[in-house]
C-alpha positions as CSV (number, residue, x, y, z in Angstrom):
1,X,-8.9,-51.0,22.2
2,X,-5.3,-51.6,21.2
3,X,-4.3,-52.1,24.9
4,X,-6.7,-55.1,25.1
5,X,-5.5,-56.5,21.7
6,X,-1.8,-56.5,22.6
7,X,-2.4,-57.1,26.3
8,X,-0.2,-54.1,27.2
9,X,-0.7,-51.1,29.5
10,X,-2.0,-47.9,27.9
11,X,1.0,-45.7,29.1
12,X,3.5,-48.2,27.7
13,X,1.6,-48.5,24.4
14,X,1.4,-44.7,24.0
15,X,5.2,-44.6,23.8
16,X,5.1,-47.0,20.8
17,X,2.6,-44.8,18.9
18,X,4.9,-41.7,18.7
19,X,8.3,-41.3,17.2
20,X,10.4,-44.0,15.5
21,X,8.5,-47.1,16.6
22,X,7.6,-49.7,13.9
23,X,5.4,-52.8,14.0
24,X,5.3,-56.0,12.0
25,X,2.0,-57.8,11.7
26,X,3.7,-61.1,10.6
27,X,6.1,-61.2,13.5
28,X,3.7,-59.4,15.9
29,X,6.5,-57.3,17.5
30,X,7.8,-53.7,17.7
31,X,11.2,-52.4,16.4
32,X,13.1,-49.1,16.6
33,X,14.3,-49.5,13.0
34,X,12.3,-49.4,9.8
35,X,13.1,-52.9,8.5
36,X,11.3,-54.6,5.7
37,X,7.8,-55.6,6.7
38,X,7.6,-53.1,9.5
39,X,5.2,-50.0,9.5
40,X,5.4,-46.9,11.7
41,X,3.1,-47.5,14.6
42,X,1.3,-44.1,14.4
43,X,0.5,-44.6,10.7
44,X,-0.7,-48.2,11.1
45,X,-2.8,-47.8,14.3
46,X,-3.9,-44.1,14.2
47,X,-3.9,-42.7,10.6
48,X,-4.9,-45.9,8.6
49,X,-8.1,-46.5,10.5
50,X,-9.2,-42.9,10.1
51,X,-8.4,-43.0,6.3
52,X,-10.1,-46.3,6.0
53,X,-13.3,-45.1,7.6
54,X,-13.2,-41.8,5.6
55,X,-12.9,-43.7,2.3
56,X,-15.6,-46.2,3.2
57,X,-18.2,-43.5,4.0
58,X,-17.3,-41.2,1.1
59,X,-17.3,-44.1,-1.4
60,X,-20.8,-45.3,-0.2
61,X,-19.3,-48.7,1.0
62,X,-22.0,-49.4,3.5
63,X,-20.9,-53.0,4.5
64,X,-17.3,-51.9,5.1
65,X,-18.1,-48.8,7.2
66,X,-20.8,-50.7,9.2
67,X,-18.2,-53.3,10.2
68,X,-15.7,-50.6,11.2
69,X,-18.4,-48.8,13.3
70,X,-19.2,-52.0,15.1
71,X,-15.5,-52.5,16.0
72,X,-15.3,-48.9,17.2
73,X,-18.6,-49.3,19.2
74,X,-20.3,-46.4,17.4
75,X,-24.0,-46.8,17.0
76,X,-25.9,-45.0,14.2
77,X,-29.6,-44.0,14.5
78,X,-31.9,-45.3,11.7
79,X,-32.0,-42.0,9.9
80,X,-28.2,-41.6,9.8
81,X,-28.0,-44.2,7.0
82,X,-30.6,-42.1,5.1
83,X,-28.3,-39.0,5.4
84,X,-25.8,-40.9,3.2
85,X,-28.4,-41.3,0.5
86,X,-29.6,-37.7,0.7
87,X,-26.3,-35.8,1.1
88,X,-24.1,-36.0,-2.0
89,X,-20.7,-37.2,-0.9
90,X,-21.7,-38.4,2.5
91,X,-20.3,-35.3,4.3
92,X,-23.1,-35.2,6.9
93,X,-22.7,-38.8,7.9
94,X,-18.9,-38.5,8.1
95,X,-19.2,-35.4,10.4
96,X,-21.6,-37.3,12.7
97,X,-19.4,-40.4,12.9
98,X,-16.3,-38.4,13.6
99,X,-18.1,-36.4,16.3
100,X,-19.1,-39.7,17.9
101,X,-15.7,-41.3,17.5
102,X,-13.1,-38.5,17.9
103,X,-15.0,-35.6,19.4
104,X,-12.8,-32.5,19.0
105,X,-14.2,-30.6,22.0
106,X,-13.3,-33.3,24.5
107,X,-9.9,-33.8,23.0
108,X,-9.1,-30.1,22.9
109,X,-10.3,-29.4,26.4
110,X,-8.2,-32.4,27.7
111,X,-5.1,-31.1,26.0
112,X,-5.7,-27.6,27.3
113,X,-5.9,-28.9,30.8
114,X,-2.9,-31.1,30.5
115,X,-0.5,-28.8,28.6
116,X,-1.4,-25.1,29.2
117,X,-0.5,-23.5,32.5
118,X,-3.3,-22.4,34.8
119,X,-3.8,-18.7,35.4
120,X,-2.2,-19.0,38.8
121,X,1.0,-20.4,37.3
122,X,0.9,-18.3,34.1
123,X,0.4,-14.9,35.6
124,X,3.5,-15.3,37.8
125,X,5.7,-14.9,34.8
126,X,3.4,-13.1,32.5
127,X,2.6,-10.2,34.8
128,X,5.5,-8.1,33.5
129,X,4.3,-8.5,30.0
130,X,0.7,-7.6,30.9
131,X,1.3,-4.5,33.1
132,X,3.6,-1.5,32.8
133,X,4.3,-0.5,36.4
134,X,6.0,-3.0,38.8
135,X,5.8,-0.7,41.8
136,X,2.1,-0.7,42.7
137,X,-0.4,-3.1,44.3
138,X,-1.8,-4.1,40.9
139,X,1.4,-5.8,39.7
140,X,1.6,-8.1,42.7
141,X,-2.1,-8.8,42.6
142,X,-1.9,-9.9,38.9
143,X,1.2,-12.0,39.7
144,X,-0.6,-13.8,42.5
145,X,-3.9,-14.0,40.6
146,X,-5.5,-12.6,43.7
147,X,-9.4,-12.7,43.7
148,X,-9.5,-10.3,46.7
149,X,-7.1,-7.7,45.1
150,X,-8.1,-4.6,43.1
151,X,-10.1,-5.4,39.9
152,X,-8.1,-5.5,36.7
153,X,-9.8,-6.8,33.6
154,X,-8.8,-6.5,29.9
155,X,-11.6,-6.1,27.4
156,X,-10.3,-7.6,24.2
157,X,-13.4,-7.7,21.9
158,X,-16.8,-6.3,21.4
159,X,-19.4,-9.0,20.4
160,X,-22.6,-7.8,18.7
161,X,-25.8,-8.8,20.4
162,X,-29.2,-9.5,18.7
163,X,-30.2,-5.9,19.5
164,X,-28.8,-3.5,16.9
165,X,-26.1,-1.2,18.3
166,X,-25.6,-3.2,21.5
167,X,-22.4,-5.2,22.3
168,X,-21.1,-7.6,25.0
169,X,-17.7,-6.4,26.3
170,X,-15.7,-9.6,26.3
171,X,-12.5,-10.0,28.2
172,X,-10.4,-11.7,30.9
173,X,-10.1,-10.9,34.6
174,X,-6.5,-10.8,35.7
175,X,-6.9,-9.5,39.3
176,X,-9.8,-9.1,41.8
177,X,-13.4,-10.0,41.0
178,X,-15.8,-8.3,38.6
179,X,-19.5,-8.3,39.7
180,X,-22.9,-7.1,38.6
181,X,-23.6,-3.5,39.8
182,X,-20.0,-2.8,40.6
183,X,-18.7,0.7,40.0
184,X,-15.6,0.6,37.9
185,X,-13.1,2.9,36.1
186,X,-13.3,2.3,32.3
187,X,-10.0,3.2,30.7
188,X,-9.7,3.4,26.9
189,X,-6.4,2.7,25.1
190,X,-5.4,6.4,25.1
191,X,-5.8,6.9,28.9
192,X,-2.9,8.4,30.7
193,X,-2.7,8.0,34.5
194,X,-3.5,11.3,36.3
195,X,-5.6,12.7,33.4
196,X,-9.3,12.5,32.6
197,X,-9.2,11.9,28.9
198,X,-10.5,8.5,27.8
199,X,-11.6,7.7,31.3
200,X,-15.2,7.0,32.6
201,X,-16.5,5.9,36.0
202,X,-19.7,3.8,35.5
203,X,-21.5,0.8,37.0
204,X,-21.6,-2.7,35.3
205,X,-25.2,-3.5,34.5
206,X,-24.7,-7.3,34.2
207,X,-22.0,-9.9,34.3
208,X,-22.5,-12.9,32.0
209,X,-20.8,-16.0,30.8
210,X,-20.8,-16.9,27.2
211,X,-21.5,-20.7,26.6
212,X,-21.4,-21.3,22.9
213,X,-24.3,-19.3,21.4
214,X,-26.0,-18.9,24.8
215,X,-25.4,-16.5,27.6
216,X,-25.7,-17.2,31.3
217,X,-26.1,-14.4,33.9
218,X,-23.7,-14.7,36.8
219,X,-23.3,-12.5,40.0
220,X,-19.5,-12.3,40.0
221,X,-16.4,-13.7,38.2
222,X,-13.0,-14.0,40.0
223,X,-9.6,-13.5,38.3
224,X,-8.4,-16.2,36.0
225,X,-11.7,-16.4,34.1
226,X,-13.2,-14.9,30.9
227,X,-16.6,-13.3,30.9
228,X,-18.6,-10.5,29.2
229,X,-20.0,-7.3,30.6
230,X,-23.2,-5.3,29.7
231,X,-23.4,-1.6,30.2
232,X,-19.9,-0.4,29.4
233,X,-19.9,-0.8,25.6
234,X,-20.7,2.9,25.0
235,X,-17.4,3.9,26.5
236,X,-15.0,1.7,24.6
237,X,-14.3,1.5,20.9
238,X,-12.6,-1.9,20.7
239,X,-10.4,-2.6,23.7
240,X,-9.8,-1.2,27.2
241,X,-9.1,-1.8,30.9
242,X,-11.7,-2.1,33.6
243,X,-10.4,-1.4,37.2
244,X,-11.3,-0.3,40.6
245,X,-7.8,1.0,41.4
246,X,-7.6,4.8,41.1
247,X,-3.9,4.9,40.1
248,X,-3.9,1.9,37.8
249,X,-2.1,1.9,34.4
250,X,-3.7,0.3,31.3
251,X,-3.1,-3.3,30.7
252,X,-0.9,-3.8,27.6
253,X,-3.0,-3.9,24.4
254,X,-3.0,-7.0,22.2
255,X,-0.8,-6.8,19.1
256,X,-1.7,-8.6,15.9
257,X,0.8,-10.1,13.5
258,X,-1.5,-9.2,10.6
259,X,-2.1,-5.7,9.3
260,X,-5.2,-4.1,7.6
261,X,-3.4,-3.5,4.3
262,X,-6.4,-3.5,1.9
263,X,-8.9,-0.6,2.0
264,X,-11.8,0.8,0.1
265,X,-13.6,4.1,0.2
266,X,-17.4,4.0,1.0
267,X,-20.1,6.6,0.6
268,X,-23.9,6.5,0.8
269,X,-25.7,6.5,-2.5
270,X,-28.1,9.0,-0.9
271,X,-26.1,11.8,0.8
272,X,-28.8,12.2,3.4
273,X,-27.7,8.7,4.8
274,X,-24.2,9.9,5.7
275,X,-25.0,10.0,9.5
276,X,-26.2,6.4,9.3
277,X,-23.0,5.4,7.5
278,X,-20.8,7.0,10.1
279,X,-22.7,5.3,12.9
280,X,-22.5,2.0,11.1
281,X,-18.7,2.4,10.7
282,X,-18.5,2.9,14.5
283,X,-20.4,-0.4,15.1
284,X,-18.2,-2.2,12.5
285,X,-15.0,-1.0,14.2
286,X,-16.3,-2.2,17.6
287,X,-17.3,-5.7,16.3
288,X,-14.0,-6.5,14.5
289,X,-10.7,-6.3,16.4
290,X,-8.6,-5.9,13.2
291,X,-10.7,-3.8,10.8
292,X,-10.0,-0.1,10.6
293,X,-12.5,2.6,9.8
294,X,-11.9,6.4,9.4
295,X,-12.0,9.3,7.1
296,X,-9.5,11.0,4.8
297,X,-8.8,14.7,4.9
298,X,-11.0,14.9,1.8
299,X,-13.9,13.7,3.9
300,X,-14.2,10.3,2.3
301,X,-14.9,7.4,4.7
302,X,-12.7,4.2,4.3
303,X,-12.7,0.7,5.6
304,X,-9.5,-1.3,5.8
305,X,-9.1,-5.1,6.2
306,X,-6.4,-7.8,6.1
307,X,-7.4,-9.0,2.6
308,X,-10.0,-9.1,-0.1
309,X,-12.3,-11.7,1.7
310,X,-12.0,-10.0,5.1
311,X,-13.0,-6.7,3.5
312,X,-15.9,-8.3,1.6
313,X,-17.3,-9.7,4.8
314,X,-16.8,-6.5,6.7
315,X,-18.6,-4.4,4.0
316,X,-21.5,-7.0,3.9
317,X,-21.9,-6.6,7.6
318,X,-21.7,-2.8,7.3
319,X,-24.3,-2.6,4.5
320,X,-26.8,-5.2,5.9
321,X,-26.4,-5.1,9.7
322,X,-24.9,-1.8,10.9
323,X,-25.5,1.1,8.5
324,X,-28.5,-0.6,6.7
325,X,-28.2,1.7,3.7
326,X,-27.2,1.2,0.0
327,X,-23.5,2.2,-0.5
328,X,-21.1,3.1,-3.3
329,X,-17.8,1.2,-2.8
330,X,-14.6,2.1,-4.5
331,X,-12.1,-0.4,-6.0
332,X,-9.8,-1.9,-3.3
333,X,-6.4,-0.2,-2.8
334,X,-3.3,-1.3,-0.9
335,X,-1.6,0.5,2.0
336,X,2.2,1.0,1.6
337,X,4.9,2.1,4.1
338,X,7.6,4.7,3.5
339,X,11.2,4.1,4.5
340,X,14.8,5.0,3.6
341,X,17.6,2.8,2.2
342,X,20.7,4.7,3.3
343,X,21.9,7.3,5.8
344,X,21.2,10.9,4.9
345,X,24.1,12.2,2.8
346,X,24.1,15.6,4.4
347,X,23.3,17.1,7.8
348,X,19.7,18.6,7.4
349,X,19.0,22.0,9.0
350,X,15.6,23.4,9.6
351,X,14.9,26.8,11.2
352,X,11.8,27.7,13.2
353,X,9.3,30.3,11.8
354,X,10.7,32.9,14.2
355,X,14.3,31.9,13.3
356,X,15.2,31.4,17.0
357,X,15.4,27.5,17.0
358,X,17.4,25.3,14.7
359,X,17.3,21.5,14.3
360,X,20.2,19.5,12.8
361,X,19.1,15.9,11.9
362,X,19.8,12.8,9.8
363,X,17.8,9.7,9.0
364,X,19.0,6.1,8.5
365,X,17.4,2.7,7.9
366,X,16.8,0.4,10.9
367,X,17.9,-3.2,10.7
368,X,14.9,-5.3,9.4
369,X,15.1,-7.6,12.4
370,X,14.6,-4.7,14.7
371,X,11.4,-3.8,13.0
372,X,10.2,-7.3,13.6
373,X,11.3,-7.2,17.3
374,X,9.3,-4.0,17.8
375,X,6.2,-5.5,16.1
376,X,6.5,-8.5,18.4
377,X,7.0,-6.4,21.5
378,X,10.5,-7.8,22.1
379,X,11.7,-4.2,22.1
380,X,9.4,-1.5,23.6
381,X,9.5,2.0,25.0
382,X,8.4,0.7,28.4
383,X,11.4,-1.6,28.8
384,X,14.1,-0.8,31.3
385,X,16.3,1.5,29.2
386,X,19.6,-0.1,30.2
387,X,18.4,-3.6,29.3
388,X,17.0,-2.3,26.0
389,X,20.2,-0.5,25.2
390,X,22.3,-3.7,26.0
391,X,20.0,-5.8,23.7
392,X,20.3,-3.2,20.8
393,X,24.1,-3.1,21.2
394,X,24.5,-6.8,21.3
395,X,22.0,-7.8,18.6
396,X,22.1,-4.8,16.2
397,X,25.5,-3.2,16.9
398,X,23.9,0.0,18.1
399,X,26.0,2.5,20.1
400,X,25.1,2.0,23.8
401,X,25.0,5.7,24.4
402,X,22.6,6.3,21.5
403,X,20.5,3.3,22.5
404,X,20.0,4.7,26.0
405,X,18.8,8.0,24.6
406,X,15.8,6.8,22.6
407,X,13.1,9.5,23.0
408,X,10.2,7.7,21.4
409,X,8.8,5.0,19.1
410,X,6.3,5.9,16.5
411,X,3.7,6.1,15.2
412,X,1.3,5.9,18.2
413,X,4.3,5.4,20.6
414,X,4.7,1.8,19.6
415,X,5.6,1.7,15.9
416,X,8.8,0.5,14.2
417,X,10.5,4.0,14.0
418,X,12.9,5.6,16.5
419,X,13.7,9.2,17.5
420,X,17.1,9.3,19.2
421,X,18.9,12.2,20.9
422,X,22.5,12.2,19.6
423,X,23.3,15.7,20.9
424,X,26.0,16.6,23.4
425,X,25.5,19.3,26.0
426,X,22.5,21.1,24.5
427,X,20.8,23.5,26.8
428,X,17.0,23.5,27.3
429,X,16.7,20.4,25.2
430,X,14.2,18.8,27.6
431,X,11.9,21.8,27.2
432,X,11.7,20.9,23.5
433,X,11.4,17.2,24.0
434,X,7.6,17.0,24.3
435,X,6.9,19.0,21.1
436,X,9.7,17.2,19.3
437,X,7.9,13.9,20.0
438,X,4.6,15.3,18.7
439,X,6.4,16.3,15.5
440,X,7.9,12.8,15.2
441,X,4.6,11.1,15.6
442,X,3.1,13.3,12.9
443,X,5.9,12.5,10.5
444,X,5.8,8.7,11.1
445,X,2.0,8.8,10.6
446,X,2.3,10.7,7.3
447,X,5.6,10.2,5.4
448,X,7.0,12.6,2.8
449,X,6.4,10.6,-0.4
450,X,2.7,10.0,-0.3
451,X,1.6,10.5,3.4
452,X,1.7,6.8,4.0
453,X,2.9,5.5,7.4
454,X,6.7,5.4,7.9
455,X,8.5,2.1,8.8
456,X,12.0,1.2,9.7
457,X,13.5,4.7,10.0
458,X,15.8,6.0,12.7
459,X,15.8,9.8,13.1
460,X,18.9,11.2,14.9
461,X,18.9,14.7,16.4
462,X,22.5,15.8,16.2
463,X,22.2,19.4,17.5
464,X,19.6,21.9,18.6
465,X,20.3,25.6,19.0
466,X,17.9,28.2,20.3
467,X,17.1,31.1,22.5
468,X,16.9,30.9,26.3
469,X,13.6,32.7,26.2
470,X,10.8,30.2,26.8
471,X,8.2,32.2,24.9
472,X,10.2,31.6,21.6
473,X,10.2,27.8,21.9
474,X,6.6,26.8,22.2
475,X,4.8,24.1,20.2
476,X,4.0,26.4,17.3
477,X,7.7,26.9,16.8
478,X,9.1,23.4,17.5
479,X,6.6,21.0,15.9
480,X,6.7,22.3,12.3
481,X,10.5,22.8,12.6
482,X,11.4,19.3,13.6
483,X,8.8,18.0,11.1
484,X,10.6,19.8,8.2
485,X,14.0,18.6,9.4
486,X,12.7,15.0,9.4
487,X,11.2,15.3,6.0
488,X,14.5,16.7,4.7
489,X,16.5,13.9,6.3
490,X,14.2,11.3,4.6
491,X,14.6,13.0,1.2
492,X,18.4,12.9,1.5
493,X,18.5,9.2,2.6
494,X,17.2,7.6,-0.6
495,X,13.5,7.2,0.3
496,X,11.7,4.0,-0.8
497,X,8.4,2.2,-0.3
498,X,7.6,-1.0,1.4
499,X,4.8,-3.1,-0.2
500,X,2.8,-5.7,1.8
501,X,3.4,-9.3,0.9
502,X,1.1,-12.3,1.4
503,X,2.2,-15.8,2.3
504,X,0.1,-17.7,-0.3
505,X,-0.6,-21.5,0.1
506,X,-2.1,-23.3,-2.8
507,X,-3.4,-26.9,-2.7
508,X,-3.5,-28.6,-6.1
509,X,-3.0,-31.9,-7.9
510,X,0.4,-32.6,-9.6
511,X,-1.2,-32.1,-13.0
512,X,-2.1,-28.5,-12.1
513,X,1.2,-27.4,-10.5
514,X,2.5,-25.8,-13.7
515,X,-0.7,-23.7,-14.1
516,X,-0.4,-22.6,-10.5
517,X,3.2,-21.4,-11.1
518,X,2.0,-19.5,-14.2
519,X,-0.7,-17.6,-12.3
520,X,1.8,-16.7,-9.5
521,X,4.5,-15.6,-12.0
522,X,2.0,-13.3,-13.8
523,X,1.3,-11.6,-10.5
524,X,4.9,-11.1,-9.5
525,X,4.8,-14.0,-7.0
526,X,7.7,-16.1,-5.9
527,X,7.4,-19.8,-5.0
528,X,9.8,-20.9,-2.3
529,X,8.4,-24.4,-1.3
530,X,6.5,-27.3,-2.8
531,X,5.7,-30.6,-1.0
532,X,3.3,-33.5,-1.2
533,X,0.5,-34.1,1.4
534,X,1.3,-37.6,2.8
535,X,-1.2,-40.2,1.8
536,X,-2.8,-38.1,-0.9
537,X,-2.2,-37.2,-4.6
538,X,-2.2,-33.5,-3.6
539,X,0.6,-31.0,-3.4
540,X,1.1,-27.8,-1.4
541,X,2.7,-24.9,-3.2
542,X,3.9,-22.0,-1.0
543,X,5.0,-18.6,-2.2
544,X,5.1,-14.9,-1.6
545,X,2.6,-12.6,-3.5
546,X,2.3,-8.8,-3.4
547,X,-1.0,-7.9,-1.9
548,X,-1.6,-5.4,-4.8
549,X,-1.5,-8.4,-7.2
550,X,-3.8,-10.7,-5.1
551,X,-7.2,-9.3,-6.1
552,X,-9.4,-12.0,-7.8
553,X,-6.6,-14.6,-7.2
554,X,-9.0,-17.3,-6.2
555,X,-11.1,-16.8,-9.4
556,X,-7.9,-16.8,-11.5
557,X,-6.6,-20.0,-10.0
558,X,-10.0,-21.8,-10.3
559,X,-10.4,-20.8,-13.9
560,X,-6.9,-22.0,-14.8
561,X,-7.2,-25.3,-13.0
562,X,-10.9,-26.1,-13.6
563,X,-11.6,-25.6,-10.0
564,X,-9.0,-28.2,-8.8
565,X,-6.8,-25.9,-6.8
566,X,-7.5,-23.9,-3.7
567,X,-5.6,-20.9,-2.4
568,X,-5.2,-19.3,1.1
569,X,-3.4,-16.0,1.7
570,X,-2.3,-14.4,4.9
571,X,-0.2,-11.2,5.5
572,X,3.4,-12.2,6.0
573,X,5.9,-9.2,5.8
574,X,6.8,-5.9,4.2
575,X,9.1,-6.0,1.2
576,X,11.1,-3.0,-0.1
577,X,10.5,-1.8,-3.6
578,X,14.1,-1.0,-4.5
579,X,13.5,1.6,-7.2
580,X,14.2,5.3,-7.3
581,X,11.0,7.3,-6.6
582,X,12.5,10.4,-8.4
583,X,12.7,8.4,-11.7
584,X,9.5,9.4,-13.5
585,X,9.3,6.1,-15.4
586,X,9.8,3.8,-12.4
587,X,7.0,1.6,-11.0
588,X,7.4,3.1,-7.5
589,X,6.8,6.6,-9.0
590,X,3.5,5.4,-10.6
591,X,2.4,4.0,-7.2
592,X,3.2,7.3,-5.4
593,X,1.4,9.3,-8.1
594,X,-1.7,7.1,-7.7
595,X,-1.7,7.4,-3.9
596,X,-1.2,11.2,-4.0
597,X,-4.0,11.6,-6.5
598,X,-6.3,9.5,-4.4
599,X,-5.6,11.5,-1.3
600,X,-6.0,14.9,-3.1
601,X,-2.3,15.8,-2.6
602,X,-0.3,17.9,-5.0
603,X,1.2,16.0,-8.0
604,X,4.8,15.0,-7.6
605,X,7.1,14.4,-4.7
606,X,7.8,17.6,-2.7
607,X,11.2,19.2,-3.4
608,X,14.0,19.1,-0.9
609,X,14.3,22.9,-1.0
610,X,10.9,23.2,0.7
611,X,12.2,21.6,3.9
612,X,16.0,22.2,3.9
613,X,17.2,25.5,5.2
614,X,20.6,27.1,4.7
615,X,22.9,28.5,7.3
């Protein structure tokens, strides 16, 4: 349209519509400087027509929008004008017009084709991020995106079907070809090569393509494509790897930048419905990649989500679609993380029950940036250890020798805590390594203060003494001993709690900004940015808000601004509560007491004497 108007080639005109290019209607020419009488090209020729059409439709200006639609060559059916009369605000007509004029699906698909790499290009450099081993046939097949190679498919999501309890296993094929009737190895996230746990060999009943809300059966799908499988959903909880290669490792699991930090306990009103609730929780966990379901030691079932709204929708699905029973739901509570703020002030000794083995340990905080690197998979256990040690030494000033002797990450082998061997010349240490790692995973899953997960703690093993007799250094001796040593080292390193923080974005008018600030201040929030939305009277207020203070935030903001402000929250980071947990009057102590009471633990923080032994 503009190309014909200015008698200029499209490619040349496109350059004027981006960046610092300004146009003057009076002089009918372009300029690189914003002189008087000149308007930025993008604003004048792209944004202004959209705003003009938007205002005309929303303000019921039929003559104006009819003229605009004629210029844009958009034809309305007879009943489209009636929609404007029927639908208050004209939203339906506006949606229809925008779909005809600037259809999002065509634009997005075009941009994906133009700007995103094809699977053949992308997998050449992404293979090392997708697959652990670089020495087998699978790695080269993924790199080449080879449709004739061994099958490797990652199932990323379980999509509920219309039949209750049935799911489509949705995922992407990275190597080989997946086909209906094909016999495959189904490997869950806990599968270890060479073992049979979390491994099933089954046939795929059907291979299908998902096209919007419809499904299309298909015989086979080569690598580089996404598809869904029927017949394997019973063997996977959420994610997993499908392969035909006997010695294959798992494809790396997806990591989410958001955490399920809000949780509730659920129980059936009628105890006889407990089996239905447990089955419903399994279905819920399958259908949502982020939600977590499980049970406490007390036997209570819980559901955890990323926020109040996510939790509300999950519970609605559980009650109406999966368990189909009336439930009693507790008030929402927030998950915290345990950490330390200083290095242990003494060397902590713990003796095994048979007194033959001794562990000497210390704990210290990890740099906050390192926790983020581990969360983002920039630092992982699977990395080449010399390259990882070099990165830790250069970025975080770690000793290279220590960085090369990282035994494990935790919890679950991937979390932001480290177990490091700092010993020198200790005999039979490797025989104790496996059990030491199990103890470390236990500690990082359940911290000392309130049995919350541990975050950002480095545990250093400084010395291990023990007998040469293998019978005296089994798991029953090593695991509880190193666990006690780690708890003692945390208690002597000024333990603290991390609380989860939301990034909160609130859209409001200038009149209501002060009221928004008042609401956030009452809830221990902190505003760090405020800016106006160009071309509107609205402002965006951004701030950090403790998740624990976020409940009913939307209602609070609406009531204080007469419904003229809208909030959106997303998990952003963990923030340390820098208070002494041993001070009975501190806020952190009240939080710990509440958590311990909820979990059925003994009142008060365990004493150091319980874990620290003397020579």
